[in-house]
Every structure is written in structure tokens, then in C-alpha cells.
N, C-alpha and C positions, 0 to 999 in steps of 0.2 A: 171030057172032062168037064163037068158043069161047075159055073161060078154061080156064087151067091150074090144074088142084086143087091143093092143099097136099100136098107130100111125103109119103109116108107111111113112119115111122120105126117100125123093129121094136121090140115091148116088150123083147126079150130085150136088147137093145143098151144100152137108156137104163135107167142104173142110179140107184136113188134113193140118199137121204144114208144112211151107215149108221152106228149108236150102238153104242160099244163102252164098258164100264165103266172106268175107271181101275183099275189095281191089279188088272186080271183075272191069275189065277194059273194057269190053266190053258193052256198054250202047247206046241206050236202051236194056235191058235183060229181056226177057218174062219169067215170073215167074210161072204163071198158068193161067187158064182160066175157069171162072165159068159159069153155065147153069142153067135155070130154064123150066121146059117143060110145064107150066101152059099154054103158048100162043105157037102159030106157031113162026117159027124163023122171027125175024125182028119187032116181036110185043112186045118185050121186052126192057126196058130201065135200064141197070147195073150203079151201082156206090160204090164208097169205101169212107169211113171217118175213121178218128182216126191220130197216129202221122205218120209224114212223108208224109200225104196227106193235110189235113186242118189243121193240128196242128204241132207246131215245132217238129222236124224241116220240113219244106214245102218242096214240090215238089220232094221228093225221089220216091214216088210211083205213079203210073196212070191206069186207065182202060178204055179200049175201051167200051162206054157203049150201043154199038149195039151187039158185041161179047163177052162181058165178060173176055177178056185177060186183065191181070195185069202185067204190066211192071216194071223194074226198072230202073230210071232214073240217079242215083246217085252212087259214089263209096261209100262202106259203112265202117265204123270202128268199131271192136267189142268194143275197148276200150271205145267208147263214148256210144253206143247203141248195147247191144248184142242181142235185140229182137224187134218186132215191132206187135203189136195187133191191127188190123183192124177190121172194122164192114163191110159186103157186102151188099148191097139191090137189090130187082129186082122188078122194076115196069111196068104197062102198059102203054100203050101209053096216056092215060087218067090221070095217076099219081096214079092210085090204086095200093096197094101193092098186089103183086103176090106172094111173099114168106116172110116168116118171116125173120128179119136180122140174117146173120150167121157170125161166127168168122172166120178171117182170120189172123193168127199167123205165121211169118216172123222170122225165128230164123238165124241169124249172126254165120257164122262157122268163129273160129278164125284162124290166120295165125300167124306164128312165125316173127312179123313185129318189135318186142320191144326188145333191148337188155336189161340185168340186168343191175341195178346201184347200187352201193356202198352208203349207208346212210352218210358215209364220206369221203372224197378223202384222208384225211389223219388221221390214226387213231394213240393214242399213248399208250405204255404200258410199264411198270416197272417192274423188276425181280431182286432179289438180287444178286450178283456174287456167282456162286458155288452152283446155284440151280441145284437139282438132275431132271435128263430127265423125261419126262412124259411115260404113260404107252403106249400100242399101240392104234393107232388112228382109230376110226370105218372108214371104208370106206378107209383108206389109199391105195393112189395109188402106183404105182411104183415110186421107189426113196425116199419114205418118205415126199414127199412136199404136203399131204394133210393135211386140218384142218377145223375148224368150228368156227363161231363167240360165244364168251363168255366172262365173265369178268376174270381178271387176278389177281394175288396174291397183297396183298397192299404192301405198299412201305416200305423196312425195313422187310418184314415178313421173318422169317426162312424159307430155301429151304426144301420143302417136296418130296417124292416119287410123279412124277407126278405132276410137278409144271407148271400150266397153265398161260399163261401170259395175253391173251386177247381175244375178240372175234371180227371179222369182220362181217358185216352184209350186205347183198344186196337184191335188190327186183327186180320182172320182172314183167311189166305189162299186159303181155298176160295173157291168159286164166290158171289157176292154176291146172286144172282137166287135163291140158294137159301137154305134155312134153316140150311146149313151156316155160314152166315156172319152170321147174324141173332143179333147180340150182346146179352147182358143183365148189367147193372152192378149189384153188391148189397157190402155191407160186413159182412163177416165178424164182426170183432171191433174196438171201440173202447172197451171199458171197460165198467163198470156204468150208467155215467150215461146213456150214447146220445144225445149231446149233438149228434151231426150225422146226416145223412141223406143218402142218395145219389140223384140221379134215374137209374131204370134204364136209360134208353134213351140220355140224354146223356151222362152219368159226372158230372154237376154236382152238387158237395158243397156243402151248406149247413148252417147252424145250426138244428136240430131243437128245441131246448129253451132256456128263458132262462136264467142263473144263470152264464155263464160267466165265474171267477174265475182271473186268472192267479196271485193268491196262495195259490189253493188247488191249480190245475193248471195249470202254465204251457204244456205241451205234450202235445198227442195224438196218438198214432200209431195210423191206423186201416190194417186188413187189409182191402183192396178186391179183388173177383173179378168178373172176366169170363167169361161160359158162353155158348157158340154154341149153335145149334138153338133160340135163343129162351129160352136158359135152361136146355136140358135136354141139352146137349150137353157137348163138351168145355169146361174150366175151366183158368183161370189165376187168379193173385194177384198184387197189387203192392201196396207200402205207400205210403200217403199221410200226410204229417207235419204238423201243423197248430201255428202258433206263436202263443201268445195275447199281442198288443200291450199294453203297459202303461198304465193311464190314472191319473191321480192321484184315486184313489178311498180312500186312506188315509192319512189324518194322522199326524204323528209323534207319538211318546208318550215320556214319561220313565219309564226303569225303576223309579224309584222317587219318591216325593215331596220327600224332605229330602237334602239332600247337606252334608257336612261338609268344611272345608279348614282350614288356618293357613299363614301367611306371615309371613316376617321384617318388621318394621320398616324403613323406609327404602328399601326394595326398589322399583326401579321397572323395568316392563318385562319382569318376571318372570311365569311361568305359574304361577297358585296352584293349579289342579286341573281337572279334566273333569267335566263332567254328561252323563250318558249317556241315549241317546234309541234308540227301535226303531221302524222304518219298514216296512210290509211292502210297498211298492211295489218296482220294481226298483232294485236298491243301482246309485249311479253315475249315474241319470237325473235330470232336474230335479225329476221327481215324488218323489223320495228325499231331495234335497239339503233340509237343515234351515236354518231361519235363528233365532237367539236374541235375546232383547230382555230387558235388565234392567229391570224396570217398579218396583221399590220398593228402598227401602234404600240408595242410592246417590245423593244429593242433589250431592254433591260431584263426582261423576265419576269417582270414583277406579279405578273397575274399567270392563274392556271383555271382552264375549265375543265370538268368533267361532268358526266353523266348522272341525272337522276334516275337510279333504275325503275323507279316506280311511275315517276311521269314523263320520263325519258326527256326533259329538260335540261337545257345546260345551266350549271352552276359555277359562277364565275367566283372565285376565291382569290384573295391576296396572298402571294408567295413569298414577297420582301416588304419587309416596313415601306411605308411611302412617307414621303417628307414634302409637307405643303409648301416650306420655304423654297424645295429645288423644282418641284413640278406639280401644280394645282388640278391640273384635268388630263384625262388620257382620252383618247379616241380609237378603240378598239375593232377592226374587221375581222368579223370570226364567220367560220364557214360550219356546214354541217353536213352529215353522210351517214348513210348505214354501216353498220359493222360488216355486214354481208354486202357483197357486191350485187348488184342488179341481174336478173335474170337476162340470157343471152335472148334478143330477139326483142327486149323491151327498148323503147324507143329512147335515145339517149337525152338528156336533160341537162340544162347547165347547172353546176354547182349553186347549192343556195346559200347566199352571203346576208350578212346584217352588220349595222354598225350600232357598237355599243359604247356610248359617251358616259365616264366615269369623273367624277367631281371629287377631289380629295378636301376633305374639310381639315380647317386649321383648328387645333387644340393646343392646350398648355404642355410643354414639353420638358421635362427635367433638366437642371444643368449639367452640362458635360466636362470633366476634368479631361482637357486633350491629351496629358501627361499623366499618366496614372501607372505605376506609382511615379511619384518625384523623386529621385535619387540628388542628394548633395552630401557634401562633406564640410566639416565643421572640425576646426582644433579643439582638442579639450582645454577646458579651463579658461575659456574665453570669458569675459566679464558680463554679468546680465546688461541686456538689452542691445545685445549685438544683434545685427540683422543677419538672419539665415538663407531666408528667400522668399520672394512674392509668388505664393502658390494659389492662381485664380483660376474659375471655371468659365466657360463660354454659355450663352442661353441660345439653342438652337431657334426661339422664336424670334428672329429678326424681324418681325411685322407686328410685334407687340413690345410697349414700351414697359420694360421689367427692370428691377433693380434686384442686384443678387447680394447677399450678405453672406459672413463667413463666421464660423465658429470652430473652436476645437472640440471635436467629437471624444477624441481619445488620448490622452497625454499622461501617461501612468506615472511619471516620476514627476509631474508638473515643472518640466523645465522650460516649458515654451509660453508664448504670449502672441496673439494672433489680432489684427487689426479687422474688426469685422467687416470694414467697408472698402479695404484696398487688399485685403490678403497677404499682408505683410507678416511674414514669421520672424519673432526675434527671440533671443533667449530671455528667460524668465529667472536664471540662476546657472551657477558654473555647472557646465555639463562635465561630469567627473567620470574618469575611467580607471579602475573595472566599478561597474554596478550591475546589480542586478536585472535592471530594467534593459541592459543590452543584449543583445541576440547577435552574436559573432562579431561584436564592435560597431552593430547597427542599431539605432534608436528609432523605433515606429510610431509614428502618431496618425490620427486621421484628423482629415478636415471635412468639415460639412458645409456645402454651399447650397443656399434655400434663395428662391426667388419670392417675390409679393404676390403672385397671383393668387385666385379663389377658385379650389384650394391651392395652396402653395405645394410646390413639388421640389427635393432636394437631391443632392448626388453627394457621394462620399468620395474623397479622394486620401491615397496613400502617400505619407511624406517619410521617405526613409533616408535617416541622418546618419551617416556615417563619422563617428567620433574620432577624428585622427589623433592618432598617439604622438604625445608631446614627451619627451625626455626630461620628466620630473621627480624620478625616484634614482637614488643612488644604489648600487650594488650592497647587498647585506652579506657579510661573512657567514659561513658556515661550515663548520661548527665553530663555537666561540671558544670552546676550551679543548684540550688534549692533553695526551702523555706520550711521550717519546724516552727513547734510551739516550743515554747522554755520551753514546760514542759514535762516532761515523760510521756510515754503513749501513748494513742491516739492521733495522728496528730504528735508527736514527732518523726517521723522516714520517712525515705527517700530510696525510691528502686533505687538501682545504677546497671548499666550494662556494659559490656564490649565489644567491639570488636576487632579482630585480623584477619589482612590479609592474615595470613596462612591458610592453609587449613589443617586437622585433618591428623594426630594426634597432630598437634603443636599448635592447639588453645584452645578450651575449653575441660574443665572447667576451669575457671580461680580464682584465689587466691586473695580475698581482704583482705588489713589490714591498721590499720593506719600506719603511717610512723615509724618505729623504732627509727628514729633520734630524735624523739618528743616524748618520753615516757608519758609527763604530759598529750597529748590527751586523753589518756584512762580513766582518771579520769573522763572527762564529756562524752565521746562519746564511742559508740561501734559499732562493724560491724558483722553481721551474715551471714553465706551463705544462699542463697535462689535460689534455681534452679527451671527450668521448662520454658516451652515454653507457651507464651501468658498472663505470670504474672497472675496467678489465685488470687493471693491474693493482687492485686492492690489496690483494692478499700478499704480494710481493713487496708491497710498501711498507706492510704495517707486520710482516713475521707472524701469520696465524690470526690475525684479528684481534690485535689489544685495544686497539682503536674502534669505535664503532661510526658508520657512516652518518651522514645527517639524516634527521628525523624524515623529511621530505624530500624528494627527488624532482624537481621541475623537469620538464623536457627541455625546456632551454636554459642549460647551465653547464659551466665549463669549470674544471678543477685545476688547482696548483699544487705543486708538491714543496713542501717545507723540509728542509733537510739539514742536519748538524752538520758543522765544517770541520770542528775542532772538538775534542772530548770535554764536556762541560759537567761541572759537579751539579749533586742532586740538588731538587728543591723547584721551587716555582718561579716562572719567568712570564714575564708579561711583554709582548712584542707589538708594537705600532705597525699595523699595515695599511698600506692605501690600495685602494680596490676603485676600478674604472670601467664604465660600462663604453660601450661602442656606439652611443647615441650620438645624434648630431644637435647643438653640441654635445659632447661625452660629460657625464656627471661622475665624481669621485668623492670619496668618502675615506676619512682614517678610522680605523677602528682597532680596538686592542684584542690579542689573542693571548688569553691566560694558559700556559704552558706548564707542564708537572715533567722535571728531568728525572728519570729513575736509573737506578743502579740497574746495568744490564748484564745477562745472564750469558751462558756461552752459545745460544742460538739467535741473541741478537733481540729477546725479549726481555720485559723487566722480571725480576725475580720474583719468588712467591712471598706475598706481605708486603713488597715494595709498592705495588702498582696501587693497593688499597690504602695506603698511606699517602702515598704522592697525589692519589685523587683527593683525598680528603685535606689535604692542605693545598691543593690547587684553588682552592673556594668553591662557591656553590652558582649554579648557574642560574641565569634571569627567570627561567621557567621553575627551578627550584624555589627560589624567592618570591615568586608571585603564590605558588601553592602554600608556601609557610606563612605569608603574610594575609592571605584569603582565610585559611583555617583559624589564625588568630582573631582576624576581626569576624567571623562567624561565631567563634566561643562568646567572645564579648557582646555581640548582639544577642545571644541566647541568653546570658547570665543577665544583661539589661532588661530583656523581657520577662524573666523571670521575677526579677525584683518588683517591677513594676506591677507585675500581675499579684503579688503578695500585697503591695502596700496599696491597690485598689481595693482587693477583700477588705483590708483593714478601715480604709475609708468608707466604702458601703456597709461595714457592720457599722461602724461609730455614727455612721450618718444616720441608719434606720433606728438606732437604740434613742437617739438625740431626738428624733422626730415623731417617736412613739406616744410622746406626753404631750397633751393640749396646754399644759401650764410650764412655763420654763422653771421650775423648781429646782434651785442650785442649794443642796446642803452638803455638810462636808463631813469625811471620815478623817478624824485625828489620828495623827502619827504618833502612837502612845508610847514607842520606844524614844521618844522625845521628852524628857521630863520638864518641861517649865513652860510651854507656848500657852497652854489651856485653851480656852475659849477664845482668846483674840489671836490665835495661831491663823496666818494667813496661808499657810502652806497646807492645801488641802485637795480632795478629790471629789469628782463628781458623780453623786449618788444615783445617777440616772444609770449608770452601768449596771445597777443591780434591780432592773425593772423585771417584769413579768416573765419567765421563761419562754412564753409562747412567741415572744416578739424577736427572739435569737435565732438566726440562722441555722438551718439544720447541720449537724456535725456531720463530718466527712464518716467517723466511725459508728457503726449501730450500736445503740446502749447495750450495757452489758445488764444482767440479772443483779437487782439491787434487795433479792429477798432473801440473801443470805443474812444467819445469824450475826449480830454483833459481836464484835470481836474483842476482847480484852486485853488484846496486844496492846504495846508500848506504841504510842503515837509518834510519827514522823518526827524529825528534827524541823525545827522552824526552819522556813523558807527564807530569803533574803526578801525584804521589802522593795517595792519599784522606787528608783531613784528619781523619778520625774513623774507628772500627772499623767503623761501621754502613755506609759508603760501599764497603767493600772487596770487595761482590757486584755494585756497580755498575762497578766498575774492572775486575773481571775480566771481565764481559760484555763491555764496551766493548773489550777487548784481543780477546775472540774474535770479535766483529764485524769489528772491524779486520781480522783475519787472515782471515776467511772473505771478505771482499769485494777482498783483494788477490790476482789473479790470479799473482802470481811467488811465492807461498809453496810450500814442499815438501808432500809428502805427508803424511798424517798421521802417520807412524812417523817423525818428524823431529823436531830441535829447532824448537821454536817461541818466537821471541824476543818476549817478552811487556814488556819493557823493556829499552833497551840500556844498559848498566854498564860498557861498556868490555871488552876482552880480556884473556885471562889468568887467568881465576876457576880456583880449584883445586878447586872443587866440579864434580861431575858434574852432566848436564844432568838435569832433572827431568822430561823428556816421556817417558824411560823408564818412570814408575810409572805412566801409563795408555795405554802402547801397545800393551798386550794383556788381553784381558778374563780370562785368566787368570794365575796367579803361578808355574805352574809351570816356565817358562823363564826366570825372573827370578834375580838372586843379589842379595840385599840384606843380604850380609854386611859390607860396606862402612859400612853403616849405624850400625855400633857404635863406629867411628872418629870419628864427627862430636860426639862430646860426651854430657854426659847426658841432655841435651834430647832425644834421638832415641833412646836407648836403650830406652823403651817399643815405638818404631817397630822397630826393630832384633828385639825380642822378637817381634812380631807377625809380622814378613815375613822373617826371619833363619833 
């Protein structure tokens, strides 16, 4: 059996990979020449296809179709395309394929044309102060400035051996399989101390030396470099910022050993001054905040000290009022320490102490009443001028010479008088009880004490005076009247009570008895004691309520029962009773009880109709008499006021009429019904009452219409003339009112009949005198013909 051997491929048609350096600048550049021996030279057409030819990026490669030479037409960038895979074709002139397509691979050779790049231009890290230095760094170069990138310790974490802070990281776009991307890290600059190192391969930065102190250097700025070609190629730099975290490694200290302050006495809650401290730890942190304590010099706790949260200084304040006269200076020992304890491992130091000297400044203080209120007792009714008490105040300013004066600030009843120099209180008038100015038997007054400083200060003391009760009132019988049946037994009794204006123990219980001056009363009447509030036996004693209880029932009242011993005839009775209280000494008073004895019915009550008659015959009580008397007086006063008002109006009218004339012209109206006096008659009237009507006061009634036609009715009968000159005003006013109320009178400008004297008078009518308000249209010449009495009138109007 024959086997077909492997097909032989011509070497000229198999193309090995072609390498070309990136950034090649001699263009066009011959890369390779492909050949096919199927035809004679000049009879083959060559072509290539693929990226860089007919695919993006276009135009980078080309081929001579007759010779098969492949050319590079543009600069290559390995970071964009590190290789190109093309296909090569061979055709005859007729377009027939002579060879199978073959691969043409072009490899771009890397050049170190990219610098390293840090991922962050500025990297930050934190490490606590006092952190221990790290171990040896891998690949550390000379000077210990090499490092590597990695995470640092957490903020506030305790320092440990090999404390690494942070990692910086850089990249290089060149071929990582070549030295072009082989990076090495180093620290170019970090200060003179060189406290940090960096791993050259990893970029991790760690502490290199002990002694990191935030209070000395709080922030480190490191300039870090990355270089390719294993440190010999292109380089770039970045910044690494390392913050040192604070720990409490510095106790607070006072700025000086002694502080001096002063404060006024009697001032509480005020700030005296500050003690100043300094702490190197981070301001505002718990490691910095100070706490103060007063160790010595203030056993009474008069001062407190607290921390100012903004300045960290100690503020000394007064907790209790200070008294210069008791103690005028203090020397305090104050300590300070942090709120947080010192970090372990920090060398211990003694607690900071300072001496604070406080001087208490003397100021004027108000007087003080040591006993406030002052309570005393005084008997009621003591005469004016009786000493009550001496109420004085004391001045706390013992080191100042001051004088106190006193005055009554409040004395509502004006019962007291006060010596302004000694403070002795005396009665100004009798202290009476009861009074509206007493509160539960106590009289309250206020005394003012004032010193003579500049400015003066004062104090008020309360004087409470208990007015002790004195038995100065005898009990009063209640009621003073009553009705009983005249038969012993049911209905023949009356409940009596008494009241006393004195307070206990000078009031109840009361003692009731028939007057010892009339022993015969005991044959017909008896009195037995009956105590209790609300009178529970009232209905039993009075048989259904024939008698009413007293109008008021004081809380302290006792009662007695008056009973009939024998059957008595109907009628009024007056029983003298003797009432005595229980005071010391007791007061007694004899009073009359007015009784009406009625005819008893079967049930022990007064028969119908008898009670009313008996009550009417029993007399009038004092209250009824007062009401009747008051009503009578009120009626008399009202009548007197009415009469005075009428008389006043008359006087005012008369005065107005008389004052309207400038001349005192007094002419007479003769009484014509007296046949004989003539011109010599002296019984005359004042004609000034007939003055112009505008001078009269307005009438109470509105004027009626006077334009009615003149009536021919018979005139009214003549009125009686006034009997005295003072009644002329009433006489005229009555005539005017009669004329105003008569609807048949003529208009104003007509003759008005004031009195009918018959017809045929030779005198002209007087109505023309007041028919007009002006005198220009009147002729008064005829007045001269009336005789000598009208001559003056004729001279005025003629």
C-alpha cells in the first residue's frame, strides 16, 4: 500500500513574523518581499488585506503588486497596536489564484516612550505620634529612602513595631515584560529628620525612626518619585501628606504659679477671674481639655471653678455670698489635669498647682431684721400711746459708721406710731376687734429700716400683732319676740338663742335665766338649757314651726328653751331675761322678751286667726321700726327737695325778670276792685313782671296753635286776684297757661283777656306793648295823657 507523503510548501510563500520598532521614522520602510514560483516573473499579481491595509487603521501598510514588497507607511505606537495580522494573496494575470492565502504577522517592538504615572498626585495618610519605626524595607536603596505602596494604620491606632502609614502606586504604559515598565520608588524630599522610608518595589511608606511628635511637627509632606527601567529610565513625582494623630502625651500646665483677684461682698454667681493654662496637645480634643479642682483654702465651698470650653482656662466663680466683715481674703490652691488620662508610656509628671488669692471688697449692705416677721400680742382696746414692741434692724457693715432710721411702710388702719430713731412701736389709737383690717385676729404692719450711706439701702420687716380678745360685749338675745301657746306641754315653749360679738373663749356657752329681780316669774315660766348647732329639737319644741328661728345663726351660739308652766290667758307678755357669757370676767345683760300667748288648738298650735292677731298685738320689732322710720325720713327728704326746687325756680325767674331792666323803674298796677285808694294807694305791684316775653324762661309745654278764629263764646268767670305782691308772678303765669290751652283764642297780635272787667274801658289794650319785638312801628305818645305815674314810661317810649 502506498502512502501519500506530506505536501511540500514553498519556502518563498511561507512568511515568518516580522518585527518593526514603534516610532520608526524612516517612511516608507521595506518590511518584507513575498514571492510565488508558479509563474514566471511578471506574471503574478500580489495583494494584502487586514488591519492597517483595508481595515482601520487604514493606510499603514502597502504592497507592490508586481514585486510583492511590503512597505510601512506610518509611524507605529505599540501602546495602541502591538501587532498586525494580515493575509497575503497571489493571482495570475487572469485573476486565478496561484497560491493559497498566507499569514503575514507584523510585531511592533516596544520602546521606552512613556513615563510612569502616579494614580494620585497627592496621597494622604495618618499615623499616631510616637509610632515605632518599621522593619527593613525590601529593596531599600542607599539612604533608606526607598518604599512601596500599601495601606497605612487606622487613625488613632496604637503604634506597633513596623508601623506603615500608606502606599503610593504608579503605572507605566510601556510593555510590562520589558524594563521599560519596571518601576522603582524613592523619597526625594521629606525634611531633615528623614522620619519615613519607602519600599522601592511596592511603594509602601513606613516610619523609619522613633520620635514622631505632633506637638513638634504635625504634618509631613513627602515628595515621592517613580522611575522605569528599574530606576534608570523615565521618572515622575507625587506628594504624600502624612498627618500625625494626637495622643495625650502632654499634661496641662499653669502659665504662672500665682494669680490675684478681687470680688465684691454679697455677690453670688459672678465670675471672679480666670487662671490660665497651656496644653500642647491638639486644641479642642479630649487630650487638651482641662479640669480644675480647688484643693485647699475654701472649706465652706464659697467658690467653684469650671473650664472655659473655648480657651481651656479656669473660670473662678462665687458659689455663696461672701461677707467682708466675716472674711476679707481667701488663698486657694488649685490643680489642673486633663479630662482624659495620659497615654500609657508617657513619663509621669507631678500635677500642676497654682495659688489663687481672692480679696473680698467691702460694699454697703442693706440692714437686716433678725426676726422677720416679729409676732407680738396686744389686748384690744388698749389706750393710745401704749408701747407695743421695739422692732429694730442690724447693719452688717460693722466696719462702717452708719445710723439706721425707721418708718412705717404699711399701717392700713393707722393704729400705730413709730419712733424713727429707736424703732419703738406704740399704739396711736385703740385697737378694735372686730375690724376689716384684721386677718384672723392679726394686724399686719410693715416697718422700713434705712441706713445713711450713699446710696442708702433699706430693709423691710413684717410686724404681726395679734389682737387679743377682751370680753367687752354682753350677749344679745335672739329673737326678741315670739308666740307660744298658753298651755303647758306641746306648743307651750319657745327656743331662745344669743349672739356675742366677742370671740371665744369670751362667748358661748351662754347662761339664760329669768330676771332675779322678778322672782314671781318662776311660777309661770321656766328656762332650760338647750345646746347644739342646727337646733335639732326645733320642730318638737314648736309644734310644726309656729315660731321662726333667728335671722342669722352664728357658729358659736347656744340656746335655751322657755316653757309655760301653768295655763296662761291670751295676750302680750314682757319677760325680763338675764343673759351671761363665759368670758373672763363674764359679762351679763338684762333684756326684754316680748311674747304673745295665743289660744292653743288640739295639736298644741295656735288656732287659725289667733296667731296673726297675737302677732299684731305683740308689738313691732326693732327691725320693723327702723324700716318704718327710714321710709318716713326718706319721704320727708324727697318732699323737702321738691319744695326747694320749685322755690329755686321761682327765685331764678323773679331774679331774671328784675335784672333785665337797666333802670329800676317801679310803677304800680292798681287794685281796681278796691273803690277808694286811687292814686295814693300804696298797695301796688311791680310792673317789671310785664316785660318783653323774650326774657321769660321757656315754658315746659310746647306752645299751641293760636291761629284759631276768634270765638264769641262767653268769657270765663273772673279769677280771684292775688292777695299779696309776691303772688303776681303766679297770677300772670296761670293766665298765660289758660290762654295757651284754649284753642279759641285769637293769634298772638290780638288783645288777650287776662281778666274780664266788663266792657267800655277808656284805656287802650295793653297787648300792643308786646306785639312786636321792635318799637319802631309803635306810637307811645298817648302815654303822656295817663297821668304822672306813666310819665317816665312816656319819656322812654314816646
